CHARMM-style PDB file with segment names, atoms N, HN, CA, C and O in Angstrom:
ATOM      1  N   UNK     1       0.842  -1.176   0.000  1.00  0.00      PROA
ATOM      2  CA  UNK     1       0.000   0.000   0.000  1.00  0.00      PROA
ATOM      3  C   UNK     1       0.889   1.242   0.000  1.00  0.00      PROA
ATOM      4  O   UNK     1       1.940   1.267   0.641  1.00  0.00      PROA
ATOM      5  N   UNK     2       0.461   2.256  -0.715  1.00  0.00      PROA
ATOM      6  HN  UNK     2      -0.393   2.236  -1.236  1.00  0.00      PROA
ATOM      7  CA  UNK     2       1.217   3.500  -0.796  1.00  0.00      PROA
ATOM      8  C   UNK     2       1.155   4.243   0.538  1.00  0.00      PROA
ATOM      9  O   UNK     2       0.088   4.374   1.138  1.00  0.00      PROA
ATOM     10  N   UNK     3       2.306   4.725   0.989  1.00  0.00      PROA
ATOM     11  HN  UNK     3       3.172   4.619   0.502  1.00  0.00      PROA
ATOM     12  CA  UNK     3       2.367   5.455   2.252  1.00  0.00      PROA
ATOM     13  C   UNK     3       2.182   6.952   2.080  1.00  0.00      PROA
ATOM     14  O   UNK     3       1.928   7.662   3.053  1.00  0.00      PROA
ATOM     15  N   UNK     4       2.306   7.441   0.848  1.00  0.00      PROA
ATOM     16  HN  UNK     4       2.512   6.865   0.058  1.00  0.00      PROA
ATOM     17  CA  UNK     4       2.188   8.864   0.584  1.00  0.00      PROA
ATOM     18  C   UNK     4       1.110   9.108  -0.458  1.00  0.00      PROA
ATOM     19  O   UNK     4       1.022   8.397  -1.460  1.00  0.00      PROA
ATOM     20  N   UNK     5       0.294  10.120  -0.208  1.00  0.00      PROA
ATOM     21  HN  UNK     5       0.366  10.697   0.605  1.00  0.00      PROA
ATOM     22  CA  UNK     5      -0.737  10.525  -1.151  1.00  0.00      PROA
ATOM     23  C   UNK     5      -0.211  11.757  -1.872  1.00  0.00      PROA
ATOM     24  O   UNK     5       0.239  12.704  -1.228  1.00  0.00      PROA
ATOM     25  N   UNK     6      -0.262  11.755  -3.190  1.00  0.00      PROA
ATOM     26  HN  UNK     6      -0.627  10.986  -3.713  1.00  0.00      PROA
ATOM     27  CA  UNK     6       0.263  12.860  -3.992  1.00  0.00      PROA
ATOM     28  C   UNK     6      -0.867  13.439  -4.834  1.00  0.00      PROA
ATOM     29  O   UNK     6      -1.585  12.711  -5.520  1.00  0.00      PROA
ATOM     30  N   UNK     7      -1.014  14.773  -4.768  1.00  0.00      PROA
ATOM     31  HN  UNK     7      -0.431  15.364  -4.211  1.00  0.00      PROA
ATOM     32  CA  UNK     7      -2.014  15.479  -5.569  1.00  0.00      PROA
ATOM     33  C   UNK     7      -1.285  16.568  -6.339  1.00  0.00      PROA
ATOM     34  O   UNK     7      -0.474  17.297  -5.768  1.00  0.00      PROA
ATOM     35  N   UNK     8      -1.568  16.684  -7.637  1.00  0.00      PROA
ATOM     36  HN  UNK     8      -2.227  16.091  -8.101  1.00  0.00      PROA
ATOM     37  CA  UNK     8      -0.888  17.675  -8.466  1.00  0.00      PROA
ATOM     38  C   UNK     8      -1.898  18.524  -9.237  1.00  0.00      PROA
ATOM     39  O   UNK     8      -3.048  18.132  -9.436  1.00  0.00      PROA
ATOM     40  N   UNK     9      -1.433  19.690  -9.662  1.00  0.00      PROA
ATOM     41  HN  UNK     9      -0.499  20.008  -9.501  1.00  0.00      PROA
ATOM     42  CA  UNK     9      -2.215  20.517 -10.581  1.00  0.00      PROA
ATOM     43  C   UNK     9      -1.279  21.463 -11.304  1.00  0.00      PROA
ATOM     44  O   UNK     9      -0.204  21.799 -10.807  1.00  0.00      PROA
ATOM     45  N   UNK    10      -1.696  21.882 -12.469  1.00  0.00      PROA
ATOM     46  HN  UNK    10      -2.570  21.609 -12.873  1.00  0.00      PROA
ATOM     47  CA  UNK    10      -0.950  22.850 -13.251  1.00  0.00      PROA
ATOM     48  C   UNK    10      -1.325  24.248 -12.758  1.00  0.00      PROA
ATOM     49  O   UNK    10      -2.501  24.539 -12.539  1.00  0.00      PROA
ATOM     50  N   UNK    11      -0.317  25.116 -12.584  1.00  0.00      PROA
ATOM     51  HN  UNK    11       0.638  24.879 -12.762  1.00  0.00      PROA
ATOM     52  CA  UNK    11      -0.551  26.482 -12.115  1.00  0.00      PROA
ATOM     53  C   UNK    11       0.085  27.474 -13.092  1.00  0.00      PROA
ATOM     54  O   UNK    11       1.001  27.108 -13.829  1.00  0.00      PROA
ATOM     55  N   UNK    12      -0.390  28.734 -13.109  1.00  0.00      PROA
ATOM     56  HN  UNK    12      -1.134  29.032 -12.511  1.00  0.00      PROA
ATOM     57  CA  UNK    12       0.094  29.696 -14.096  1.00  0.00      PROA
ATOM     58  C   UNK    12       1.369  30.445 -13.697  1.00  0.00      PROA
ATOM     59  O   UNK    12       1.542  31.607 -14.065  1.00  0.00      PROA
ATOM     60  N   UNK    13       2.250  29.800 -12.958  1.00  0.00      PROA
ATOM     61  HN  UNK    13       2.110  28.856 -12.659  1.00  0.00      PROA
ATOM     62  CA  UNK    13       3.509  30.442 -12.592  1.00  0.00      PROA
ATOM     63  C   UNK    13       4.537  29.368 -12.232  1.00  0.00      PROA
ATOM     64  O   UNK    13       4.204  28.190 -12.098  1.00  0.00      PROA
ATOM     65  N   UNK    14       5.785  29.794 -12.081  1.00  0.00      PROA
ATOM     66  HN  UNK    14       6.055  30.751 -12.190  1.00  0.00      PROA
ATOM     67  CA  UNK    14       6.861  28.870 -11.708  1.00  0.00      PROA
ATOM     68  C   UNK    14       7.536  29.294 -10.415  1.00  0.00      PROA
ATOM     69  O   UNK    14       8.630  28.824 -10.101  1.00  0.00      PROA
ATOM     70  N   UNK    15       6.888  30.184  -9.659  1.00  0.00      PROA
ATOM     71  HN  UNK    15       6.000  30.566  -9.914  1.00  0.00      PROA
ATOM     72  CA  UNK    15       7.435  30.703  -8.405  1.00  0.00      PROA
ATOM     73  C   UNK    15       6.451  30.410  -7.280  1.00  0.00      PROA
ATOM     74  O   UNK    15       5.348  30.956  -7.259  1.00  0.00      PROA
ATOM     75  N   UNK    16       6.842  29.561  -6.356  1.00  0.00      PROA
ATOM     76  HN  UNK    16       7.738  29.117  -6.372  1.00  0.00      PROA
ATOM     77  CA  UNK    16       5.960  29.148  -5.262  1.00  0.00      PROA
ATOM     78  C   UNK    16       5.507  30.334  -4.416  1.00  0.00      PROA
ATOM     79  O   UNK    16       4.414  30.300  -3.851  1.00  0.00      PROA
ATOM     80  N   UNK    17       6.323  31.379  -4.318  1.00  0.00      PROA
ATOM     81  HN  UNK    17       7.211  31.407  -4.777  1.00  0.00      PROA
ATOM     82  CA  UNK    17       5.949  32.547  -3.501  1.00  0.00      PROA
ATOM     83  C   UNK    17       4.791  33.329  -4.112  1.00  0.00      PROA
ATOM     84  O   UNK    17       4.210  34.179  -3.438  1.00  0.00      PROA
ATOM     85  N   UNK    18       4.443  33.064  -5.368  1.00  0.00      PROA
ATOM     86  HN  UNK    18       4.915  32.373  -5.915  1.00  0.00      PROA
ATOM     87  CA  UNK    18       3.321  33.740  -6.017  1.00  0.00      PROA
ATOM     88  C   UNK    18       2.003  32.983  -5.826  1.00  0.00      PROA
ATOM     89  O   UNK    18       0.960  33.402  -6.326  1.00  0.00      PROA
ATOM     90  N   UNK    19       2.063  31.871  -5.101  1.00  0.00      PROA
ATOM     91  HN  UNK    19       2.911  31.531  -4.694  1.00  0.00      PROA
ATOM     92  CA  UNK    19       0.868  31.075  -4.821  1.00  0.00      PROA
ATOM     93  C   UNK    19       0.507  31.175  -3.345  1.00  0.00      PROA
ATOM     94  O   UNK    19       1.379  31.224  -2.478  1.00  0.00      PROA
ATOM     95  N   UNK    20      -0.778  31.204  -3.083  1.00  0.00      PROA
ATOM     96  HN  UNK    20      -1.486  31.164  -3.787  1.00  0.00      PROA
ATOM     97  CA  UNK    20      -1.265  31.160  -1.709  1.00  0.00      PROA
ATOM     98  C   UNK    20      -1.973  29.825  -1.514  1.00  0.00      PROA
ATOM     99  O   UNK    20      -2.938  29.519  -2.214  1.00  0.00      PROA
ATOM    100  N   UNK    21      -1.492  29.034  -0.562  1.00  0.00      PROA
ATOM    101  HN  UNK    21      -0.708  29.282   0.007  1.00  0.00      PROA
ATOM    102  CA  UNK    21      -2.079  27.727  -0.287  1.00  0.00      PROA
ATOM    103  C   UNK    21      -2.732  27.771   1.088  1.00  0.00      PROA
ATOM    104  O   UNK    21      -2.083  28.086   2.086  1.00  0.00      PROA
ATOM    105  N   UNK    22      -4.029  27.452   1.131  1.00  0.00      PROA
ATOM    106  HN  UNK    22      -4.557  27.197   0.321  1.00  0.00      PROA
ATOM    107  CA  UNK    22      -4.783  27.493   2.373  1.00  0.00      PROA
ATOM    108  C   UNK    22      -5.423  26.133   2.618  1.00  0.00      PROA
ATOM    109  O   UNK    22      -6.306  25.720   1.866  1.00  0.00      PROA
ATOM    110  N   UNK    23      -4.980  25.423   3.677  1.00  0.00      PROA
ATOM    111  HN  UNK    23      -4.263  25.758   4.288  1.00  0.00      PROA
ATOM    112  CA  UNK    23      -5.606  24.128   3.986  1.00  0.00      PROA
ATOM    113  C   UNK    23      -6.967  24.332   4.669  1.00  0.00      PROA
ATOM    114  O   UNK    23      -7.097  25.145   5.585  1.00  0.00      PROA
ATOM    115  N   UNK    24      -7.961  23.591   4.215  1.00  0.00      PROA
ATOM    116  HN  UNK    24      -7.855  22.930   3.471  1.00  0.00      PROA
ATOM    117  CA  UNK    24      -9.303  23.612   4.776  1.00  0.00      PROA
ATOM    118  C   UNK    24      -9.777  22.164   4.872  1.00  0.00      PROA
ATOM    119  O   UNK    24     -10.181  21.576   3.869  1.00  0.00      PROA
ATOM    120  N   UNK    25      -9.729  21.595   6.059  1.00  0.00      PROA
ATOM    121  HN  UNK    25      -9.400  22.073   6.873  1.00  0.00      PROA
ATOM    122  CA  UNK    25     -10.057  20.180   6.271  1.00  0.00      PROA
ATOM    123  C   UNK    25      -9.170  19.308   5.371  1.00  0.00      PROA
ATOM    124  O   UNK    25      -7.953  19.278   5.556  1.00  0.00      PROA
ATOM    125  N   UNK    26      -9.757  18.607   4.411  1.00  0.00      PROA
ATOM    126  HN  UNK    26     -10.746  18.632   4.261  1.00  0.00      PROA
ATOM    127  CA  UNK    26      -8.976  17.746   3.512  1.00  0.00      PROA
ATOM    128  C   UNK    26      -8.890  18.330   2.101  1.00  0.00      PROA
ATOM    129  O   UNK    26      -8.803  17.606   1.109  1.00  0.00      PROA
ATOM    130  N   UNK    27      -8.916  19.642   2.047  1.00  0.00      PROA
ATOM    131  HN  UNK    27      -8.986  20.231   2.852  1.00  0.00      PROA
ATOM    132  CA  UNK    27      -8.794  20.369   0.786  1.00  0.00      PROA
ATOM    133  C   UNK    27      -7.751  21.457   0.957  1.00  0.00      PROA
ATOM    134  O   UNK    27      -7.634  22.052   2.029  1.00  0.00      PROA
ATOM    135  N   UNK    28      -6.997  21.718  -0.096  1.00  0.00      PROA
ATOM    136  HN  UNK    28      -7.092  21.235  -0.966  1.00  0.00      PROA
ATOM    137  CA  UNK    28      -6.077  22.848  -0.089  1.00  0.00      PROA
ATOM    138  C   UNK    28      -6.523  23.789  -1.195  1.00  0.00      PROA
ATOM    139  O   UNK    28      -6.581  23.410  -2.365  1.00  0.00      PROA
ATOM    140  N   UNK    29      -6.835  25.020  -0.812  1.00  0.00      PROA
ATOM    141  HN  UNK    29      -6.787  25.328   0.138  1.00  0.00      PROA
ATOM    142  CA  UNK    29      -7.213  26.033  -1.787  1.00  0.00      PROA
ATOM    143  C   UNK    29      -5.933  26.678  -2.313  1.00  0.00      PROA
ATOM    144  O   UNK    29      -5.105  27.157  -1.539  1.00  0.00      PROA
ATOM    145  N   UNK    30      -5.783  26.684  -3.629  1.00  0.00      PROA
ATOM    146  HN  UNK    30      -6.456  26.295  -4.258  1.00  0.00      PROA
ATOM    147  CA  UNK    30      -4.609  27.279  -4.269  1.00  0.00      PROA
ATOM    148  C   UNK    30      -5.071  28.522  -5.028  1.00  0.00      PROA
ATOM    149  O   UNK    30      -5.938  28.447  -5.899  1.00  0.00      PROA
ATOM    150  N   UNK    31      -4.477  29.670  -4.681  1.00  0.00      PROA
ATOM    151  HN  UNK    31      -3.773  29.731  -3.973  1.00  0.00      PROA
ATOM    152  CA  UNK    31      -4.803  30.928  -5.352  1.00  0.00      PROA
ATOM    153  C   UNK    31      -3.515  31.483  -5.924  1.00  0.00      PROA
ATOM    154  O   UNK    31      -2.488  31.512  -5.246  1.00  0.00      PROA
ATOM    155  N   UNK    32      -3.572  31.926  -7.183  1.00  0.00      PROA
ATOM    156  HN  UNK    32      -4.406  31.902  -7.733  1.00  0.00      PROA
ATOM    157  CA  UNK    32      -2.372  32.433  -7.830  1.00  0.00      PROA
ATOM    158  C   UNK    32      -2.659  33.635  -8.699  1.00  0.00      PROA
ATOM    159  O   UNK    32      -3.741  34.218  -8.629  1.00  0.00      PROA
ATOM    160  N   UNK    33      -1.684  34.010  -9.525  1.00  0.00      PROA
ATOM    161  HN  UNK    33      -0.805  33.537  -9.581  1.00  0.00      PROA
ATOM    162  CA  UNK    33      -1.820  35.192 -10.368  1.00  0.00      PROA
ATOM    163  C   UNK    33      -2.942  35.067 -11.402  1.00  0.00      PROA
ATOM    164  O   UNK    33      -3.376  33.970 -11.754  1.00  0.00      PROA
ATOM    165  N   UNK    34      -3.391  36.235 -11.872  1.00  0.00      PROA
ATOM    166  HN  UNK    34      -3.038  37.125 -11.585  1.00  0.00      PROA
ATOM    167  CA  UNK    34      -4.409  36.315 -12.939  1.00  0.00      PROA
ATOM    168  C   UNK    34      -5.723  35.657 -12.554  1.00  0.00      PROA
ATOM    169  O   UNK    34      -6.418  35.117 -13.415  1.00  0.00      PROA
ATOM    170  N   UNK    35      -6.076  35.692 -11.266  1.00  0.00      PROA
ATOM    171  HN  UNK    35      -5.511  36.130 -10.567  1.00  0.00      PROA
ATOM    172  CA  UNK    35      -7.353  35.145 -10.823  1.00  0.00      PROA
ATOM    173  C   UNK    35      -7.404  33.632 -10.735  1.00  0.00      PROA
ATOM    174  O   UNK    35      -8.483  33.056 -10.598  1.00  0.00      PROA
ATOM    175  N   UNK    36      -6.242  32.976 -10.811  1.00  0.00      PROA
ATOM    176  HN  UNK    36      -5.365  33.444 -10.922  1.00  0.00      PROA
ATOM    177  CA  UNK    36      -6.202  31.506 -10.743  1.00  0.00      PROA
ATOM    178  C   UNK    36      -6.675  31.041  -9.373  1.00  0.00      PROA
ATOM    179  O   UNK    36      -6.276  31.590  -8.346  1.00  0.00      PROA
ATOM    180  N   UNK    37      -7.530  30.023  -9.370  1.00  0.00      PROA
ATOM    181  HN  UNK    37      -7.855  29.577 -10.204  1.00  0.00      PROA
ATOM    182  CA  UNK    37      -7.993  29.393  -8.134  1.00  0.00      PROA
ATOM    183  C   UNK    37      -8.297  27.936  -8.426  1.00  0.00      PROA
ATOM    184  O   UNK    37      -8.932  27.607  -9.428  1.00  0.00      PROA
ATOM    185  N   UNK    38      -7.833  27.064  -7.531  1.00  0.00      PROA
ATOM    186  HN  UNK    38      -7.318  27.331  -6.717  1.00  0.00      PROA
ATOM    187  CA  UNK    38      -8.066  25.630  -7.711  1.00  0.00      PROA
ATOM    188  C   UNK    38      -8.082  24.973  -6.330  1.00  0.00      PROA
ATOM    189  O   UNK    38      -7.307  25.358  -5.455  1.00  0.00      PROA
ATOM    190  N   UNK    39      -8.953  23.993  -6.129  1.00  0.00      PROA
ATOM    191  HN  UNK    39      -9.583  23.680  -6.840  1.00  0.00      PROA
ATOM    192  CA  UNK    39      -9.003  23.237  -4.877  1.00  0.00      PROA
ATOM    193  C   UNK    39      -8.409  21.855  -5.098  1.00  0.00      PROA
ATOM    194  O   UNK    39      -8.803  21.138  -6.018  1.00  0.00      PROA
ATOM    195  N   UNK    40      -7.462  21.491  -4.252  1.00  0.00      PROA
ATOM    196  HN  UNK    40      -7.142  22.074  -3.505  1.00  0.00      PROA
ATOM    197  CA  UNK    40      -6.877  20.149  -4.275  1.00  0.00      PROA
ATOM    198  C   UNK    40      -7.535  19.342  -3.166  1.00  0.00      PROA
ATOM    199  O   UNK    40      -7.445  19.713  -1.995  1.00  0.00      PROA
ATOM    200  N   UNK    41      -8.188  18.257  -3.514  1.00  0.00      PROA
ATOM    201  HN  UNK    41      -8.261  17.956  -4.465  1.00  0.00      PROA
ATOM    202  CA  UNK    41      -8.881  17.434  -2.527  1.00  0.00      PROA
ATOM    203  C   UNK    41      -8.069  16.191  -2.200  1.00  0.00      PROA
ATOM    204  O   UNK    41      -7.566  15.507  -3.090  1.00  0.00      PROA
ATOM    205  N   UNK    42      -7.951  15.912  -0.906  1.00  0.00      PROA
ATOM    206  HN  UNK    42      -8.360  16.469  -0.182  1.00  0.00      PROA
ATOM    207  CA  UNK    42      -7.233  14.748  -0.407  1.00  0.00      PROA
ATOM    208  C   UNK    42      -8.226  13.781   0.231  1.00  0.00      PROA
ATOM    209  O   UNK    42      -9.244  14.217   0.768  1.00  0.00      PROA
ATOM    210  N   UNK    43      -7.953  12.486   0.182  1.00  0.00      PROA
ATOM    211  HN  UNK    43      -7.126  12.132  -0.255  1.00  0.00      PROA
ATOM    212  CA  UNK    43      -8.820  11.515   0.854  1.00  0.00      PROA
ATOM    213  C   UNK    43      -8.716  11.669   2.375  1.00  0.00      PROA
ATOM    214  O   UNK    43      -7.768  12.266   2.884  1.00  0.00      PROA
ATOM    215  N   UNK    44      -9.691  11.131   3.080  1.00  0.00      PROA
ATOM    216  HN  UNK    44     -10.461  10.646   2.666  1.00  0.00      PROA
ATOM    217  CA  UNK    44      -9.742  11.272   4.544  1.00  0.00      PROA
ATOM    218  C   UNK    44      -8.537  10.671   5.255  1.00  0.00      PROA
ATOM    219  O   UNK    44      -8.197  11.112   6.353  1.00  0.00      PROA
ATOM    220  N   UNK    45      -7.885   9.680   4.662  1.00  0.00      PROA
ATOM    221  HN  UNK    45      -8.161   9.322   3.770  1.00  0.00      PROA
ATOM    222  CA  UNK    45      -6.737   9.055   5.324  1.00  0.00      PROA
ATOM    223  C   UNK    45      -5.450   9.869   5.207  1.00  0.00      PROA
ATOM    224  O   UNK    45      -4.419   9.465   5.746  1.00  0.00      PROA
ATOM    225  N   UNK    46      -5.491  11.003   4.516  1.00  0.00      PROA
ATOM    226  HN  UNK    46      -6.328  11.331   4.078  1.00  0.00      PROA
ATOM    227  CA  UNK    46      -4.303  11.864   4.387  1.00  0.00      PROA
ATOM    228  C   UNK    46      -4.063  12.612   5.687  1.00  0.00      PROA
ATOM    229  O   UNK    46      -4.995  13.155   6.281  1.00  0.00      PROA
ATOM    230  N   UNK    47      -2.817  12.640   6.126  1.00  0.00      PROA
ATOM    231  HN  UNK    47      -2.060  12.199   5.644  1.00  0.00      PROA
ATOM    232  CA  UNK    47      -2.433  13.393   7.324  1.00  0.00      PROA
ATOM    233  C   UNK    47      -2.107  14.822   6.883  1.00  0.00      PROA
ATOM    234  O   UNK    47      -0.989  15.102   6.450  1.00  0.00      PROA
ATOM    235  N   UNK    48      -3.073  15.708   6.994  1.00  0.00      PROA
ATOM    236  HN  UNK    48      -3.980  15.480   7.347  1.00  0.00      PROA
ATOM    237  CA  UNK    48      -2.945  17.079   6.499  1.00  0.00      PROA
ATOM    238  C   UNK    48      -2.044  17.958   7.364  1.00  0.00      PROA
ATOM    239  O   UNK    48      -1.778  19.107   7.014  1.00  0.00      PROA
ATOM    240  N   UNK    49      -1.580  17.431   8.476  1.00  0.00      PROA
ATOM    241  HN  UNK    49      -1.796  16.497   8.761  1.00  0.00      PROA
ATOM    242  CA  UNK    49      -0.683  18.213   9.342  1.00  0.00      PROA
ATOM    243  C   UNK    49       0.780  18.067   8.932  1.00  0.00      PROA
ATOM    244  O   UNK    49       1.644  18.730   9.504  1.00  0.00      PROA
ATOM    245  N   UNK    50       1.073  17.209   7.952  1.00  0.00      PROA
ATOM    246  HN  UNK    50       0.370  16.670   7.487  1.00  0.00      PROA
ATOM    247  CA  UNK    50       2.450  16.979   7.505  1.00  0.00      PROA
ATOM    248  C   UNK    50       2.536  17.017   5.978  1.00  0.00      PROA
ATOM    249  O   UNK    50       2.791  15.998   5.335  1.00  0.00      PROA
ATOM    250  N   UNK    51       2.322  18.195   5.413  1.00  0.00      PROA
ATOM    251  HN  UNK    51       2.115  19.022   5.935  1.00  0.00      PROA
ATOM    252  CA  UNK    51       2.337  18.347   3.955  1.00  0.00      PROA
ATOM    253  C   UNK    51       3.718  18.729   3.456  1.00  0.00      PROA
ATOM    254  O   UNK    51       4.477  19.418   4.138  1.00  0.00      PROA
ATOM    255  N   UNK    52       4.028  18.270   2.251  1.00  0.00      PROA
ATOM    256  HN  UNK    52       3.412  17.711   1.697  1.00  0.00      PROA
ATOM    257  CA  UNK    52       5.264  18.628   1.557  1.00  0.00      PROA
ATOM    258  C   UNK    52       4.845  19.188   0.199  1.00  0.00      PROA
ATOM    259  O   UNK    52       4.090  18.551  -0.536  1.00  0.00      PROA
ATOM    260  N   UNK    53       5.344  20.398  -0.133  1.00  0.00      PROA
ATOM    261  HN  UNK    53       5.956  20.915   0.464  1.00  0.00      PROA
ATOM    262  CA  UNK    53       4.908  21.089  -1.339  1.00  0.00      PROA
ATOM    263  C   UNK    53       6.107  21.379  -2.234  1.00  0.00      PROA
ATOM    264  O   UNK    53       7.154  21.821  -1.761  1.00  0.00      PROA
ATOM    265  N   UNK    54       5.944  21.126  -3.537  1.00  0.00      PROA
ATOM    266  HN  UNK    54       5.093  20.767  -3.921  1.00  0.00      PROA
ATOM    267  CA  UNK    54       6.975  21.459  -4.526  1.00  0.00      PROA
ATOM    268  C   UNK    54       6.309  22.051  -5.756  1.00  0.00      PROA
ATOM    269  O   UNK    54       5.179  21.698  -6.091  1.00  0.00      PROA
ATOM    270  N   UNK    55       7.010  22.949  -6.421  1.00  0.00      PROA
ATOM    271  HN  UNK    55       7.929  23.236  -6.148  1.00  0.00      PROA
ATOM    272  CA  UNK    55       6.548  23.511  -7.675  1.00  0.00      PROA
ATOM    273  C   UNK    55       7.686  23.400  -8.668  1.00  0.00      PROA
ATOM    274  O   UNK    55       8.789  23.885  -8.415  1.00  0.00      PROA
ATOM    275  N   UNK    56       7.420  22.758  -9.807  1.00  0.00      PROA
ATOM    276  HN  UNK    56       6.525  22.363 -10.013  1.00  0.00      PROA
ATOM    277  CA  UNK    56       8.444  22.578 -10.823  1.00  0.00      PROA
ATOM    278  C   UNK    56       7.823  22.783 -12.192  1.00  0.00      PROA
ATOM    279  O   UNK    56       6.929  22.042 -12.598  1.00  0.00      PROA
ATOM    280  N   UNK    57       8.302  23.791 -12.896  1.00  0.00      PROA
ATOM    281  HN  UNK    57       9.029  24.393 -12.566  1.00  0.00      PROA
ATOM    282  CA  UNK    57       7.843  24.088 -14.256  1.00  0.00      PROA
ATOM    283  C   UNK    57       6.324  24.187 -14.373  1.00  0.00      PROA
ATOM    284  O   UNK    57       5.728  23.648 -15.306  1.00  0.00      PROA
ATOM    285  N   UNK    58       5.709  24.874 -13.425  1.00  0.00      PROA
ATOM    286  HN  UNK    58       6.194  25.311 -12.667  1.00  0.00      PROA
ATOM    287  CA  UNK    58       4.274  25.102 -13.478  1.00  0.00      PROA
ATOM    288  C   UNK    58       3.413  23.964 -12.982  1.00  0.00      PROA
ATOM    289  O   UNK    58       2.189  24.020 -13.103  1.00  0.00      PROA
ATOM    290  N   UNK    59       4.022  22.934 -12.427  1.00  0.00      PROA
ATOM    291  HN  UNK    59       5.016  22.889 -12.329  1.00  0.00      PROA
ATOM    292  CA  UNK    59       3.262  21.818 -11.848  1.00  0.00      PROA
ATOM    293  C   UNK    59       3.437  21.849 -10.334  1.00  0.00      PROA
ATOM    294  O   UNK    59       4.546  21.693  -9.822  1.00  0.00      PROA
ATOM    295  N   UNK    60       2.333  22.052  -9.629  1.00  0.00      PROA
ATOM    296  HN  UNK    60       1.433  22.179 -10.045  1.00  0.00      PROA
ATOM    297  CA  UNK    60       2.334  22.054  -8.170  1.00  0.00      PROA
ATOM    298  C   UNK    60       2.081  20.629  -7.695  1.00  0.00      PROA
ATOM    299  O   UNK    60       1.138  19.973  -8.138  1.00  0.00      PROA
ATOM    300  N   UNK    61       2.933  20.157  -6.788  1.00  0.00      PROA
ATOM    301  HN  UNK    61       3.699  20.689  -6.428  1.00  0.00      PROA
ATOM    302  CA  UNK    61       2.784  18.814  -6.228  1.00  0.00      PROA
ATOM    303  C   UNK    61       2.713  18.935  -4.718  1.00  0.00      PROA
ATOM    304  O   UNK    61       3.604  19.508  -4.091  1.00  0.00      PROA
ATOM    305  N   UNK    62       1.638  18.388  -4.126  1.00  0.00      PROA
ATOM    306  HN  UNK    62       0.914  17.922  -4.635  1.00  0.00      PROA
ATOM    307  CA  UNK    62       1.465  18.393  -2.679  1.00  0.00      PROA
ATOM    308  C   UNK    62       1.380  16.952  -2.232  1.00  0.00      PROA
ATOM    309  O   UNK    62       0.583  16.171  -2.751  1.00  0.00      PROA
ATOM    310  N   UNK    63       2.223  16.601  -1.245  1.00  0.00      PROA
ATOM    311  HN  UNK    63       2.871  17.235  -0.823  1.00  0.00      PROA
ATOM    312  CA  UNK    63       2.278  15.235  -0.724  1.00  0.00      PROA
ATOM    313  C   UNK    63       1.867  15.217   0.753  1.00  0.00      PROA
ATOM    314  O   UNK    63       2.234  16.101   1.527  1.00  0.00      PROA
ATOM    315  N   UNK    64       1.111  14.209   1.114  1.00  0.00      PROA
ATOM    316  HN  UNK    64       0.813  13.491   0.485  1.00  0.00      PROA
ATOM    317  CA  UNK    64       0.691  14.012   2.503  1.00  0.00      PROA
ATOM    318  C   UNK    64       0.892  12.544   2.856  1.00  0.00      PROA
ATOM    319  O   UNK    64       0.551  11.664   2.066  1.00  0.00      PROA
ATOM    320  N   UNK    65       1.443  12.275   4.036  1.00  0.00      PROA
ATOM    321  HN  UNK    65       1.720  12.991   4.677  1.00  0.00      PROA
ATOM    322  CA  UNK    65       1.558  10.867   4.429  1.00  0.00      PROA
ATOM    323  C   UNK    65       0.179  10.275   4.716  1.00  0.00      PROA
ATOM    324  O   UNK    65      -0.742  10.976   5.134  1.00  0.00      PROA
ATOM    325  N   UNK    66       0.066   8.994   4.486  1.00  0.00      PROA
ATOM    326  HN  UNK    66       0.814   8.425   4.146  1.00  0.00      PROA
ATOM    327  CA  UNK    66      -1.170   8.280   4.805  1.00  0.00      PROA
ATOM    328  C   UNK    66      -1.171   7.960   6.300  1.00  0.00      PROA
ATOM    329  O   UNK    66      -0.177   7.466   6.832  1.00  0.00      PROA
ATOM    330  N   UNK    67      -2.269   8.237   6.965  1.00  0.00      PROA
ATOM    331  HN  UNK    67      -3.077   8.638   6.532  1.00  0.00      PROA
ATOM    332  CA  UNK    67      -2.384   7.940   8.405  1.00  0.00      PROA
ATOM    333  C   UNK    67      -2.436   6.429   8.627  1.00  0.00      PROA
ATOM    334  O   UNK    67      -3.007   5.682   7.832  1.00  0.00      PROA
ATOM    335  N   UNK    68      -1.834   6.013   9.711  1.00  0.00      PROA
ATOM    336  HN  UNK    68      -1.371   6.620  10.356  1.00  0.00      PROA
ATOM    337  CA  UNK    68      -1.907   4.601  10.083  1.00  0.00      PROA
ATOM    338  C   UNK    68      -3.339   4.289  10.516  1.00  0.00      PROA
ATOM    339  O   UNK    68      -3.962   5.063  11.243  1.00  0.00      PROA
ATOM    340  N   UNK    69      -3.849   3.149  10.062  1.00  0.00      PROA
ATOM    341  HN  UNK    69      -3.343   2.521   9.471  1.00  0.00      PROA
ATOM    342  CA  UNK    69      -5.231   2.788  10.425  1.00  0.00      PROA
ATOM    343  C   UNK    69      -5.268   1.631  11.360  1.00  0.00      PROA
ATOM    344  OT1 UNK    69      -6.347   1.198  11.764  1.00  0.00      PROA
TER     345      UNK     69
END
């Protein structure tokens, strides 16, 4: 079983400081330049208190460990 949950989306920039990421329960709201807005939804087993975020060539990747059940 996979220990990490990965969610990605394309964003209109290549600079992480130009994005605002707001966690809301099991969703992360992503707001960026030019009115960009996107919600990243994670399954309930994602541990949202330990997120890892990377941005590479306009692709935002957010990783969360899977909670032990």
